[in-house]
C-alpha positions in Angstrom: -17.1 30.5 -82.2 -16.4 33.5 -80.9 -13.1 34.5 -79.8 -14.1 36.8 -77.5 -16.7 34.7 -75.2 -14.4 31.9 -75.1 -11.4 34.2 -73.6 -14.0 35.0 -71.2 -15.1 31.8 -70.4 -11.8 30.6 -70.0 -10.9 33.9 -67.6 -14.5 33.4 -65.5 -12.8 29.6 -65.1 -9.8 29.9 -64.5 -10.8 33.1 -61.9 -13.5 30.4 -60.5 -9.9 27.9 -59.9 -8.6 30.8 -58.1 -11.6 31.1 -55.6 -12.1 27.2 -54.8 -8.0 27.0 -54.7 -7.8 30.3 -51.8 -11.2 28.4 -50.5 -9.7 25.2 -50.0 -6.6 27.3 -48.6 -7.9 28.9 -45.7 -9.9 25.4 -44.5 -6.7 23.9 -44.3 -4.5 26.8 -42.7 -7.8 27.1 -40.2 -8.2 23.5 -39.4 -4.9 23.3 -38.7 -5.0 26.3 -35.9 -7.7 24.3 -34.6 -5.6 21.4 -34.4 -2.2 23.4 -32.9 -5.1 25.5 -30.1 -6.3 21.7 -28.9 -2.7 20.7 -28.5 -1.8 24.0 -26.5 -5.1 23.3 -24.5 -4.2 19.8 -24.1 -0.6 20.1 -23.4 -1.8 23.1 -21.1 -3.7 21.0 -19.0 -1.5 18.2 -18.5 1.0 20.8 -17.2 -1.1 21.8 -14.8 -1.6 18.5 -13.1 2.7 19.4 -11.7 3.3 21.6 -10.0 6.4 24.3 -10.9 8.1 23.1 -7.6 7.8 20.1 -7.2 8.6 19.8 -4.0 6.2 22.8 -2.8 4.4 22.1 0.1 1.1 22.8 1.7 2.0 24.3 4.7 5.6 25.2 6.7 6.0 24.8 10.0 8.1 27.4 12.5 10.2 25.0 15.1 13.8 25.4 14.7 16.6 23.2 16.0 16.9 23.2 19.1 13.5 23.2 20.6 11.5 20.2 21.8 9.9 18.1 18.9 6.5 18.4 19.1 4.7 15.4 20.2 2.8 12.8 17.4 1.3 9.0 17.4 0.6 7.3 14.2 -0.1 3.9 13.1 2.5 3.1 10.9 2.7 -0.2 8.3 5.1 -1.3 11.6 3.1 -0.5 13.8 1.6 2.3 16.7 4.3 4.8 17.0 4.1 7.5 19.7 7.7 10.4 20.1 6.5 10.1 24.0 7.1 6.8 23.9 10.4 6.8 21.8 12.4 3.8 23.5 14.5 6.2 24.3 15.7 6.2 21.2 16.4 9.4 18.9 14.1 9.5 15.7 13.9 10.2 12.2 11.6 11.3 10.6 10.6 12.1 7.2 7.4 14.3 6.5 7.2 12.9 2.5 4.2 13.3 -0.5 3.9 10.2 -2.7 3.6 12.5 -6.1 7.3 13.8 -5.1 9.7 12.7 -7.0 12.5 13.9 -4.7 10.9 11.8 -1.6 10.6 8.5 -4.3 14.3 8.8 -4.6 15.2 9.6 -1.2 13.6 5.9 -0.6 16.9 4.4 -1.9 19.0 6.2 0.8 16.5 5.5 3.6 16.5 1.8 3.6 20.5 1.8 3.2 20.7 4.3 6.7 17.1 1.7 7.8 19.4 -1.6 7.5 22.0 -0.1 9.3 20.5 1.9 12.2 16.7 0.1 12.7 17.8 -1.0 16.5 19.6 2.1 18.0 17.0 4.7 15.7 13.6 4.7 15.2 12.5 5.6 11.5 8.5 6.5 10.3 7.9 8.1 7.4 4.4 10.3 7.3 2.7 11.7 4.2 2.5 15.2 4.6 0.2 15.8 0.9 -3.8 16.5 1.5 -4.0 15.1 -2.3 -2.5 11.8 -4.5 -0.7 14.0 -7.2 0.7 16.9 -7.1 -0.8 20.4 -9.0 -1.3 24.9 -8.6 -2.6 25.4 -5.5 -5.9 26.5 -4.7 -6.7 23.9 -8.1 -8.3 21.0 -6.2 -4.9 19.3 -8.0 -6.2 15.7 -7.3 -7.9 13.7 -6.0 -7.6 13.5 -1.6 -4.8 11.1 -0.9 -5.9 8.1 1.3 -4.2 5.0 3.0 -4.5 2.9 -0.5 -2.4 5.3 -1.9 0.7 5.4 1.4 0.8 1.7 1.2 1.4 1.6 -2.9 3.3 4.0 -2.9 5.4 2.1 -0.2 5.2 -1.2 -2.3 5.8 0.1 -5.2 9.1 1.7 -4.2 10.1 -1.0 -1.9 10.0 0.7 1.4 11.3 -1.3 4.5 10.7 1.8 6.7 7.5 1.9 8.5 5.3 4.6 7.2 2.0 5.8 8.1 -1.0 7.9 6.2 -1.8 10.8 8.6 -5.0 11.7 7.5 -5.2 15.3 9.6 -1.3 16.1 8.3 -1.2 16.3 12.0 2.8 15.7 11.6 2.8 18.2 8.6 1.3 20.9 9.9 4.4 20.5 13.4 7.2 19.4 11.2 6.7 20.5 7.5 10.0 22.5 6.5 9.8 24.6 3.2 9.4 21.3 0.5 9.2 17.9 0.8 10.6 15.1 1.9 11.5 17.1 5.2 14.1 15.0 7.3 14.3 15.7 11.1 16.8 14.0 13.1 15.3 14.1 17.0 17.4 13.0 20.0 16.4 10.8 22.7 16.2 13.3 25.0 13.4 14.3 22.4 15.3 18.0 21.1 14.8 18.4 17.3 18.3 18.2 16.5 19.0 19.0 12.5 16.6 19.2 10.0 16.7 20.3 6.1 13.9 19.4 2.9 14.8 18.0 0.0 16.6 14.9 -0.8 19.3 14.7 1.3 22.6 12.3 0.6 23.0 9.5 2.5 26.9 10.3 3.7 25.1 13.2 5.0 22.2 11.5 7.0 24.6 8.8 8.2 26.7 11.1 9.3 24.1 12.2 11.6 22.9 9.2 12.5 26.6 8.1 13.7 26.4 11.2 15.6 23.5 11.0 18.0 23.4 7.6 18.4 27.2 8.3 20.0 26.0 11.2 22.1 26.9 14.0 19.8 25.6 16.9 17.7 25.1 16.6 14.5 25.4 19.3 11.8 21.8 20.4 12.4 20.6 21.3 8.7 22.3 17.7 7.6 24.3 20.1 5.5 22.0 21.3 3.0 22.0 25.0 2.0 18.8 27.0 4.5 
């Protein structure tokens, strides 16, 4: 056997093995990049369903403390409520979103306050988001919210106080401030006594309700920096 030809065949076989190995490595690399790209796309798609700021409102009212509270009527889980017929009692109004984690946690606070003050204060929480899940503005973040979503929220979080579905977002348009939830304390004379957005501590709200039921002025920001 010609040693030169053998050497050439061996060299050719070695080169072919190197080319095959390089090709396999290239396929593995491209496959890994494809999997990574799909993962990134999925992550971005999922993240797009959650707002950068969980409490970002769809609208914002210009109503201020000291003004006469805008009238509204809603049908709640506790029956019809008309602010104009408030029974000569103060009213605690919450504008919330079913998907808002701050609103979900605030249910515990409002349940405790309702148990303490329901005989002296009207409680009404009104849904103020057009969607059942949050998302970036203008991108159709979720399905349109309906009565069933609000009832499911109340049942899941064991809400004891009256809640309402507001299909026209009338109450949100009149009262919603910089975010969900917005909590408004309205006096028996229908003047806005206090108002703030975000999770309000139990003591702050209890102090405010204690003040208005005693005919005194509460902290107008409920202790929340504006």
